[in-house]
C-alpha positions as CSV (number, residue, x, y, z in Angstrom):
1,M,-135.1,-43.3,223.7
2,N,-133.2,-44.8,220.9
3,L,-133.7,-48.2,219.4
4,E,-130.9,-49.7,221.5
5,S,-132.3,-48.3,224.8
6,D,-135.8,-49.3,223.8
7,A,-134.7,-52.9,223.3
8,E,-132.9,-52.8,226.7
9,Y,-135.9,-51.4,228.4
10,N,-138.1,-54.1,226.8
11,R,-135.7,-56.7,228.1
12,L,-135.9,-55.3,231.6
13,C,-139.7,-55.3,231.5
14,W,-139.6,-58.9,230.4
15,H,-137.1,-59.9,233.1
16,S,-139.2,-58.1,235.7
17,R,-142.0,-60.5,235.1
18,R,-141.0,-63.3,237.5
19,G,-144.1,-65.5,237.4
20,M,-144.7,-65.0,241.1
21,L,-147.6,-62.7,241.6
22,E,-146.1,-61.0,244.7
23,L,-142.9,-60.2,242.8
24,D,-144.7,-59.2,239.6
25,L,-146.9,-56.7,241.6
26,M,-143.7,-55.0,242.9
27,L,-141.3,-55.2,240.0
28,G,-143.7,-54.5,237.1
29,P,-145.0,-51.2,238.3
30,F,-141.5,-50.2,239.5
31,V,-139.9,-50.8,236.1
32,N,-142.7,-49.1,234.2
33,Q,-143.1,-46.0,236.4
34,H,-139.8,-45.5,238.2
35,Y,-136.9,-47.1,236.3
36,P,-136.8,-44.6,233.5
37,L,-136.2,-41.8,236.1
38,L,-133.3,-43.6,237.9
39,S,-129.7,-42.5,237.7
40,A,-127.4,-44.7,235.7
41,E,-126.0,-46.2,239.0
42,K,-129.4,-47.2,240.3
43,K,-130.4,-48.6,236.9
44,A,-127.3,-50.8,237.2
45,R,-128.4,-51.9,240.7
46,Y,-131.9,-52.8,239.4
47,R,-130.3,-54.9,236.6
48,R,-128.2,-56.7,239.3
49,L,-131.3,-57.2,241.4
50,L,-133.0,-59.0,238.4
51,A,-130.2,-61.6,238.4
52,C,-131.1,-62.7,241.9
53,E,-133.1,-65.8,242.7
54,D,-136.9,-65.4,243.1
55,Q,-136.8,-66.9,246.6
56,D,-134.2,-64.3,247.7
57,L,-136.3,-61.4,246.2
58,F,-139.4,-62.8,247.9
59,A,-137.7,-62.8,251.3
60,W,-136.3,-59.3,250.8
61,F,-139.6,-57.8,249.7
62,L,-141.5,-59.4,252.6
63,G,-138.9,-58.2,255.1
64,R,-137.9,-61.7,256.1
65,A,-134.3,-61.1,255.1
66,K,-132.1,-58.2,253.9
67,P,-129.6,-58.4,251.1
68,Q,-126.0,-58.6,252.3
69,D,-125.0,-56.3,249.4
70,E,-125.7,-52.7,250.5
71,E,-126.4,-51.6,246.9
72,L,-129.0,-54.3,246.4
73,A,-130.5,-53.4,249.9
74,D,-130.8,-49.8,248.7
75,I,-132.7,-50.7,245.5
76,V,-134.9,-53.2,247.4
77,E,-135.8,-50.4,249.8
78,Q,-136.5,-48.0,247.0
79,I,-138.8,-50.5,245.4
80,L,-140.6,-51.1,248.7
81,A,-141.0,-47.3,249.2
82,T,-142.7,-47.0,245.9
83,T,-145.1,-49.8,246.7
84,R,-146.0,-48.2,250.0
85,A,-146.7,-44.8,248.5
């Protein structure tokens, strides 16, 4: 990684810390272990996901709701799959 991508990755790690334990336990390990391996398209989806409200993320990760946006639904499912593994 170069300095610019290191700074971007550090920002993503910081923004993945939501302050809600349930979200932190899903997003933190995902960004640390899986984000670097994602395609550019899926990395963009993850960045879009981080712009969502915590209550929406919480509902999506608990299966109480599903994102209307199929791209967000895809990355939510990928995160859930990594937590089940």
